[in-house]
PyMOL commands that place a pseudoatom at each C-alpha (Angstrom):
pseudoatom trace, name=CA, resn=UNK, resi=1, chain=A, elem=C, hetatm=0, pos=[2.911, -33.766, -3.522]
pseudoatom trace, name=CA, resn=UNK, resi=2, chain=A, elem=C, hetatm=0, pos=[3.799, -30.317, -3.418]
pseudoatom trace, name=CA, resn=UNK, resi=3, chain=A, elem=C, hetatm=0, pos=[3.910, -28.347, 0.059]
pseudoatom trace, name=CA, resn=UNK, resi=4, chain=A, elem=C, hetatm=0, pos=[4.764, -24.142, -0.596]
pseudoatom trace, name=CA, resn=UNK, resi=5, chain=A, elem=C, hetatm=0, pos=[5.753, -21.974, 1.862]
pseudoatom trace, name=CA, resn=UNK, resi=6, chain=A, elem=C, hetatm=0, pos=[3.148, -19.791, 3.985]
pseudoatom trace, name=CA, resn=UNK, resi=7, chain=A, elem=C, hetatm=0, pos=[2.912, -16.278, 2.018]
pseudoatom trace, name=CA, resn=UNK, resi=8, chain=A, elem=C, hetatm=0, pos=[4.223, -13.868, 5.151]
pseudoatom trace, name=CA, resn=UNK, resi=9, chain=A, elem=C, hetatm=0, pos=[3.123, -9.857, 4.570]
pseudoatom trace, name=CA, resn=UNK, resi=10, chain=A, elem=C, hetatm=0, pos=[5.265, -7.943, 6.319]
pseudoatom trace, name=CA, resn=UNK, resi=11, chain=A, elem=C, hetatm=0, pos=[4.530, -4.110, 6.915]
pseudoatom trace, name=CA, resn=UNK, resi=12, chain=A, elem=C, hetatm=0, pos=[7.847, -2.299, 7.446]
pseudoatom trace, name=CA, resn=UNK, resi=13, chain=A, elem=C, hetatm=0, pos=[8.255, 0.955, 9.549]
pseudoatom trace, name=CA, resn=UNK, resi=14, chain=A, elem=C, hetatm=0, pos=[9.086, 4.049, 7.190]
pseudoatom trace, name=CA, resn=UNK, resi=15, chain=A, elem=C, hetatm=0, pos=[8.215, 1.592, 4.503]
pseudoatom trace, name=CA, resn=UNK, resi=16, chain=A, elem=C, hetatm=0, pos=[7.106, -0.979, 2.450]
pseudoatom trace, name=CA, resn=UNK, resi=17, chain=A, elem=C, hetatm=0, pos=[4.420, -3.995, 2.409]
pseudoatom trace, name=CA, resn=UNK, resi=18, chain=A, elem=C, hetatm=0, pos=[6.993, -7.149, 1.877]
pseudoatom trace, name=CA, resn=UNK, resi=19, chain=A, elem=C, hetatm=0, pos=[5.601, -9.907, 0.613]
pseudoatom trace, name=CA, resn=UNK, resi=20, chain=A, elem=C, hetatm=0, pos=[6.869, -13.586, -0.030]
pseudoatom trace, name=CA, resn=UNK, resi=21, chain=A, elem=C, hetatm=0, pos=[6.148, -17.397, -0.113]
pseudoatom trace, name=CA, resn=UNK, resi=22, chain=A, elem=C, hetatm=0, pos=[5.829, -19.225, -3.347]
pseudoatom trace, name=CA, resn=UNK, resi=23, chain=A, elem=C, hetatm=0, pos=[2.692, -19.227, -4.734]
pseudoatom trace, name=CA, resn=UNK, resi=24, chain=A, elem=C, hetatm=0, pos=[0.474, -15.995, -4.083]
pseudoatom trace, name=CA, resn=UNK, resi=25, chain=A, elem=C, hetatm=0, pos=[-1.210, -13.797, -7.014]
pseudoatom trace, name=CA, resn=UNK, resi=26, chain=A, elem=C, hetatm=0, pos=[-1.703, -9.703, -7.354]
pseudoatom trace, name=CA, resn=UNK, resi=27, chain=A, elem=C, hetatm=0, pos=[-4.503, -9.077, -8.935]
pseudoatom trace, name=CA, resn=UNK, resi=28, chain=A, elem=C, hetatm=0, pos=[-6.197, -5.299, -9.286]
pseudoatom trace, name=CA, resn=UNK, resi=29, chain=A, elem=C, hetatm=0, pos=[-9.175, -3.725, -9.063]
pseudoatom trace, name=CA, resn=UNK, resi=30, chain=A, elem=C, hetatm=0, pos=[-11.203, -6.011, -11.614]
pseudoatom trace, name=CA, resn=UNK, resi=31, chain=A, elem=C, hetatm=0, pos=[-9.008, -9.008, -11.222]
pseudoatom trace, name=CA, resn=UNK, resi=32, chain=A, elem=C, hetatm=0, pos=[-6.042, -9.172, -13.697]
pseudoatom trace, name=CA, resn=UNK, resi=33, chain=A, elem=C, hetatm=0, pos=[-3.291, -10.590, -12.556]
pseudoatom trace, name=CA, resn=UNK, resi=34, chain=A, elem=C, hetatm=0, pos=[-0.029, -8.695, -12.079]
pseudoatom trace, name=CA, resn=UNK, resi=35, chain=A, elem=C, hetatm=0, pos=[2.949, -10.465, -13.925]
pseudoatom trace, name=CA, resn=UNK, resi=36, chain=A, elem=C, hetatm=0, pos=[5.329, -11.445, -11.117]
pseudoatom trace, name=CA, resn=UNK, resi=37, chain=A, elem=C, hetatm=0, pos=[7.974, -12.290, -13.280]
pseudoatom trace, name=CA, resn=UNK, resi=38, chain=A, elem=C, hetatm=0, pos=[8.317, -15.734, -11.336]
pseudoatom trace, name=CA, resn=UNK, resi=39, chain=A, elem=C, hetatm=0, pos=[9.190, -14.247, -7.863]
pseudoatom trace, name=CA, resn=UNK, resi=40, chain=A, elem=C, hetatm=0, pos=[8.341, -15.247, -5.098]
pseudoatom trace, name=CA, resn=UNK, resi=41, chain=A, elem=C, hetatm=0, pos=[9.518, -11.667, -3.272]
pseudoatom trace, name=CA, resn=UNK, resi=42, chain=A, elem=C, hetatm=0, pos=[8.081, -8.304, -4.053]
pseudoatom trace, name=CA, resn=UNK, resi=43, chain=A, elem=C, hetatm=0, pos=[7.806, -4.782, -1.654]
pseudoatom trace, name=CA, resn=UNK, resi=44, chain=A, elem=C, hetatm=0, pos=[4.791, -3.160, -2.407]
pseudoatom trace, name=CA, resn=UNK, resi=45, chain=A, elem=C, hetatm=0, pos=[4.335, 0.764, -2.038]
pseudoatom trace, name=CA, resn=UNK, resi=46, chain=A, elem=C, hetatm=0, pos=[2.524, 2.427, 0.812]
pseudoatom trace, name=CA, resn=UNK, resi=47, chain=A, elem=C, hetatm=0, pos=[3.742, 6.231, 0.653]
pseudoatom trace, name=CA, resn=UNK, resi=48, chain=A, elem=C, hetatm=0, pos=[2.367, 6.626, -2.618]
pseudoatom trace, name=CA, resn=UNK, resi=49, chain=A, elem=C, hetatm=0, pos=[5.173, 8.392, -4.150]
pseudoatom trace, name=CA, resn=UNK, resi=50, chain=A, elem=C, hetatm=0, pos=[6.515, 5.415, -5.908]
pseudoatom trace, name=CA, resn=UNK, resi=51, chain=A, elem=C, hetatm=0, pos=[6.993, 5.427, -9.589]
pseudoatom trace, name=CA, resn=UNK, resi=52, chain=A, elem=C, hetatm=0, pos=[6.094, 2.373, -10.679]
pseudoatom trace, name=CA, resn=UNK, resi=53, chain=A, elem=C, hetatm=0, pos=[2.386, 1.436, -8.422]
pseudoatom trace, name=CA, resn=UNK, resi=54, chain=A, elem=C, hetatm=0, pos=[2.124, -0.744, -6.952]
pseudoatom trace, name=CA, resn=UNK, resi=55, chain=A, elem=C, hetatm=0, pos=[4.969, -2.307, -6.269]
pseudoatom trace, name=CA, resn=UNK, resi=56, chain=A, elem=C, hetatm=0, pos=[7.942, -0.206, -4.148]
pseudoatom trace, name=CA, resn=UNK, resi=57, chain=A, elem=C, hetatm=0, pos=[10.809, 1.941, -5.769]
pseudoatom trace, name=CA, resn=UNK, resi=58, chain=A, elem=C, hetatm=0, pos=[12.075, 3.226, -2.784]
pseudoatom trace, name=CA, resn=UNK, resi=59, chain=A, elem=C, hetatm=0, pos=[10.735, 6.977, -2.731]
pseudoatom trace, name=CA, resn=UNK, resi=60, chain=A, elem=C, hetatm=0, pos=[9.578, 6.315, 0.234]
pseudoatom trace, name=CA, resn=UNK, resi=61, chain=A, elem=C, hetatm=0, pos=[13.295, 6.942, 1.295]
pseudoatom trace, name=CA, resn=UNK, resi=62, chain=A, elem=C, hetatm=0, pos=[13.536, 10.194, -0.071]
pseudoatom trace, name=CA, resn=UNK, resi=63, chain=A, elem=C, hetatm=0, pos=[10.155, 11.496, 0.444]
pseudoatom trace, name=CA, resn=UNK, resi=64, chain=A, elem=C, hetatm=0, pos=[9.884, 12.125, 4.132]
pseudoatom trace, name=CA, resn=UNK, resi=65, chain=A, elem=C, hetatm=0, pos=[7.436, 9.080, 4.594]
pseudoatom trace, name=CA, resn=UNK, resi=66, chain=A, elem=C, hetatm=0, pos=[6.620, 7.457, 8.555]
pseudoatom trace, name=CA, resn=UNK, resi=67, chain=A, elem=C, hetatm=0, pos=[5.027, 5.405, 9.983]
pseudoatom trace, name=CA, resn=UNK, resi=68, chain=A, elem=C, hetatm=0, pos=[5.875, 3.348, 12.357]
pseudoatom trace, name=CA, resn=UNK, resi=69, chain=A, elem=C, hetatm=0, pos=[3.795, -0.036, 12.613]
pseudoatom trace, name=CA, resn=UNK, resi=70, chain=A, elem=C, hetatm=0, pos=[3.454, -2.465, 15.475]
pseudoatom trace, name=CA, resn=UNK, resi=71, chain=A, elem=C, hetatm=0, pos=[1.572, -5.925, 15.295]
pseudoatom trace, name=CA, resn=UNK, resi=72, chain=A, elem=C, hetatm=0, pos=[-1.778, -5.601, 17.745]
pseudoatom trace, name=CA, resn=UNK, resi=73, chain=A, elem=C, hetatm=0, pos=[-4.760, -7.643, 18.248]
pseudoatom trace, name=CA, resn=UNK, resi=74, chain=A, elem=C, hetatm=0, pos=[-7.774, -6.531, 15.831]
pseudoatom trace, name=CA, resn=UNK, resi=75, chain=A, elem=C, hetatm=0, pos=[-11.593, -6.545, 17.736]
pseudoatom trace, name=CA, resn=UNK, resi=76, chain=A, elem=C, hetatm=0, pos=[-13.604, -9.734, 17.927]
pseudoatom trace, name=CA, resn=UNK, resi=77, chain=A, elem=C, hetatm=0, pos=[-14.769, -10.116, 14.168]
pseudoatom trace, name=CA, resn=UNK, resi=78, chain=A, elem=C, hetatm=0, pos=[-18.956, -9.117, 14.205]
pseudoatom trace, name=CA, resn=UNK, resi=79, chain=A, elem=C, hetatm=0, pos=[-21.032, -11.952, 12.840]
for i in range(1, 79): cmd.bond("trace and resi %d" % i, "trace and resi %d" % (i + 1))
show_as sticks, trace
zoom trace
């Protein structure tokens, strides 16, 4: 039996969204899968300025992007 590390998604203040884990997929809106070339860690763009969207190319460091994120609880799910 193979056990996988839980996928972890970290929203980095003033930076990217880091996704890491042993078993995750990244799909476009049509359900087409990105070829991640065996990577188990990727960074996704939040600033909207990357030339490699949806992936981060570190443009956020020079374009003035600012967004500090602190975890909080969502309101209860409506049923």
